[in-house]
ZAMARGU-4260 file (C-alpha; in steps of 0.2 Angstrom, whole numbers, plus 5000, padded with zeros to 4 digits):
<rodrens>
0) 5028/5006/5019 | 5020/5010/5003 | 5032/5016/4989 | 5028/5034/4986 | 5022/5039/5004
5) 5026/5056/5010 | 5039/5059/5024 | 5026/5054/5037 | 5024/5037/5027 | 5005/5040/5026
10) 4994/5036/5011 | 4976/5042/5008 | 4971/5024/5003 | 4977/5016/5019 | 4969/5015/5036
15) 4976/5009/5052 | 4967/4994/5060 | 4963/5004/5076 | 4958/5020/5067 | 4968/5030/5080
20) 4978/5039/5066 | 4988/5036/5050 | 5003/5024/5049 | 5019/5033/5055 | 5038/5031/5052
25) 5052/5038/5041 | 5055/5035/5022 | 5067/5038/5008 | 5064/5034/4990 | 5072/5034/4973
30) 5064/5033/4956 | 5073/5022/4943 | 5063/5023/4927 | 5047/5014/4930 | 5053/5006/4946
35) 5050/5016/4963 | 5061/5010/4977 | 5057/5016/4995 | 5065/5012/5012 | 5054/5014/5026
40) 5053/5011/5045 | 5041/5013/5059 | 5032/5006/5074 | 5020/4991/5075 | 5004/4994/5065
45) 4991/4985/5054 | 4986/4993/5037 | 4970/4988/5027 | 4971/4992/5009 | 4956/4993/4997
50) 4961/5001/4980 | 4950/5015/4974 | 4939/5011/4960 | 4946/5015/4943 | 4964/5017/4948
55) 4973/5009/4933 | 4990/5012/4940 | 4989/5000/4954 | 4979/4988/4943 | 4994/4986/4932
60) 5008/4986/4946 | 5016/4974/4958 | 5025/4978/4974 | 5039/4968/4982 | 5042/4970/5001
65) 5059/4966/5007 | 5059/4965/5026 | 5075/4971/5035 | 5069/4972/5053 | 5054/4966/5062
70) 5041/4954/5054 | 5027/4958/5041 | 5012/4948/5036 | 5004/4951/5019 | 4986/4944/5018
75) 4978/4944/5001 | 4967/4932/4991 | 4965/4921/5006 | 4983/4918/5009 | 4994/4924/5023
80) 5012/4926/5019 | 5024/4930/5034 | 5039/4939/5030 | 5054/4937/5042 | 5069/4948/5042
85) 5080/4943/5027 | 5064/4938/5017 | 5053/4947/5004 | 5036/4944/4997 | 5027/4950/4981
90) 5009/4956/4981 | 4996/4965/4970 | 4991/4983/4975 | 4977/4982/4963 | 4968/4970/4975
95) 4963/4971/4993 | 4976/4966/5005 | 4980/4968/5024 | 4998/4972/5030 | 5003/4968/5048
100) 5019/4976/5054 | 5026/4969/5070 | 5040/4976/5082 | 5050/4990/5077 | 5051/4987/5058
105) 5061/4993/5043 | 5059/4987/5025 | 5062/4991/5007 | 5047/4992/4995 | 5049/4991/4976
110) 5034/4996/4965 | 5034/4992/4947 | 5023/4988/4931 | 5017/4971/4931 | 5024/4968/4914
115) 5041/4974/4918 | 5047/4957/4925 | 5045/4948/4908 | 5040/4933/4918 | 5025/4921/4913
120) 5009/4924/4923 | 5010/4907/4931 | 5027/4911/4938 | 5021/4928/4945 | 5006/4919/4953
125) 5017/4906/4961 | 5029/4919/4967 | 5015/4928/4977 | 5011/4912/4987 | 5027/4911/4998
130) 5041/4922/5005 | 5058/4922/4996 | 5075/4924/5004 | 5087/4939/5000 | 5102/4935/5011
135) 5109/4923/4998 | 5108/4919/4980 | 5100/4931/4968 | 5090/4940/4982 | 5106/4945/4990
140) 5112/4953/4973 | 5095/4962/4972 | 5095/4970/4989 | 5113/4976/4988 | 5109/4984/4971
145) 5093/4992/4978 | 5102/4998/4994 | 5116/5006/4983 | 5103/5014/4972 | 5094/5022/4987
150) 5110/5028/4995 | 5116/5036/4978 | 5099/5042/4973 | 5104/5060/4973 | 5118/5057/4960
155) 5111/5044/4949 | 5105/5057/4936 | 5100/5051/4918 | 5106/5033/4922 | 5090/5030/4932
160) 5080/5022/4918 | 5094/5009/4914 | 5097/5005/4932 | 5078/5001/4934 | 5079/4989/4919
165) 5094/4980/4928 | 5083/4979/4944 | 5069/4971/4934 | 5081/4957/4929 | 5087/4955/4947
170) 5069/4954/4953 | 5064/4941/4940 | 5079/4930/4945 | 5076/4931/4963 | 5057/4926/4961
175) 5059/4913/4948 | 5060/4897/4959 | 5051/4883/4951 | 5053/4864/4954 | 5061/4855/4939
180) 5051/4841/4931 | 5034/4849/4933 | 5024/4850/4916 | 5020/4868/4919 | 5038/4872/4924
185) 5043/4865/4908 | 5031/4876/4899 | 5036/4891/4909 | 5054/4888/4904 | 5050/4888/4886
190) 5040/4904/4888 | 5055/4912/4897 | 5066/4907/4883 | 5054/4915/4870 | 5053/4931/4880
195) 5072/4932/4882 | 5075/4930/4864 | 5062/4943/4860 | 5071/4956/4872 | 5088/4952/4864
200) 5081/4955/4846 | 5070/4970/4848 | 5080/4980/4836 | 5078/4967/4822 | 5065/4971/4810
205) 5062/4953/4806 | 5057/4949/4824 | 5039/4942/4822 | 5028/4929/4829 | 5033/4916/4815
210) 5051/4921/4816 | 5052/4917/4834 | 5043/4901/4832 | 5055/4896/4819 | 5070/4901/4830
215) 5063/4889/4843 | 5059/4875/4831 | 5040/4875/4834 | 5025/4879/4823 | 5018/4896/4824
220) 5002/4888/4831 | 5012/4880/4845 | 5019/4896/4850 | 5002/4904/4850 | 4996/4890/4862
225) 5011/4892/4873 | 5005/4910/4877 | 4986/4908/4875 | 4983/4910/4894 | 4996/4924/4896
230) 4991/4942/4898 | 4999/4946/4881 | 5003/4938/4865 | 5021/4937/4859 | 5017/4951/4846
235) 5010/4962/4860 | 5025/4959/4871 | 5037/4964/4857 | 5027/4980/4854 | 5026/4985/4872
240) 5045/4982/4875 | 5049/4992/4859 | 5038/5006/4865 | 5046/5006/4882 | 5063/5007/4874
245) 5058/5022/4863 | 5051/5030/4879 | 5067/5028/4888 | 5078/5035/4874 | 5066/5050/4872
250) 5071/5054/4890 | 5089/5050/4889 | 5100/5066/4884 | 5112/5054/4875 | 5099/5053/4861
255) 5094/5072/4861 | 5103/5074/4844 | 5091/5061/4836 | 5074/5065/4830 | 5059/5056/4837
260) 5056/5047/4820 | 5075/5041/4820 | 5073/5034/4838 | 5056/5026/4833 | 5064/5018/4818
265) 5078/5012/4829 | 5065/5001/4837 | 5057/4996/4821 | 5043/5008/4820 | 5044/5013/4802
270) 5027/5022/4801 | 5027/5038/4810 | 5008/5039/4811 | 5006/5021/4818 | 5020/5024/4830
275) 5012/5040/4837 | 4995/5031/4839 | 5003/5016/4848 | 5014/5027/4859 | 4999/5038/4865
280) 4988/5023/4868 | 5002/5016/4879 | 5007/5031/4889 | 4992/5043/4886 | 5004/5057/4880
285) 5013/5061/4864 | 5031/5057/4861 | 5036/5075/4859 | 5028/5079/4875 | 5038/5066/4884
290) 5054/5073/4877 | 5049/5091/4882 | 5045/5085/4899 | 5062/5076/4901 | 5071/5092/4895
295) 5062/5103/4907 | 5065/5092/4921 | 5084/5091/4918 | 5085/5110/4917 | 5076/5114/4933
</rodrens>
């Protein structure tokens, strides 16, 4: 049930518990920007997953299993999360996990970059500890959205990236279930407010750490402390989101008439040399290569 499995739903880094053969089933998938959605089904099986050393892709990603039929149990970090039909669970493919699939099962698996959710690290960790419903509330909106995307995957075309961004907001909404009144929940709420403000002002050249602190009526040092245990500082978060926006625009034919420098400037990268270095550090490829690859893919 791993996103990205071939038609036989078999991955080289998975081994069945009984070693009688690889996991079998059927699969259909869709790529929505940096989100990979897969719909899979199969017979009872148990998978043991140990990430190969040095695989950064899995280390920086999360997966969300949405159980349609049958029962699944994800075992990771000493926790066992049972996923009944109508429930979903978040797990980390960058760490060892076991996945037990019971009965005749079917599910949807979403794979995406860890940072794409724009959720505080504490919220992500809490979300991994329990199953979440998707037959009501935000989860129901999410599963309907993903199901429609999978059904229409052949006709989505150049809108894929923007649909992926919409899916990230839905995933975050479905997983953010904190109890009010808790001190950490209060801090998470403040962090979420800061991240949302940053996302809404990415094209503003004045978007800085100190500016965000002022907008939220706190001292710059207080804002620093609010994020000191998060994977990224506010400044790093802004840079990553801006780079992602540039990458998206470079692959969008609606912006083919704009130069790379113009697109970068739209997202507040005024120094071409600085932008190119930051982009290559983030994606391991130059902006011009991304644009050429996207144009080639559209023409084939």
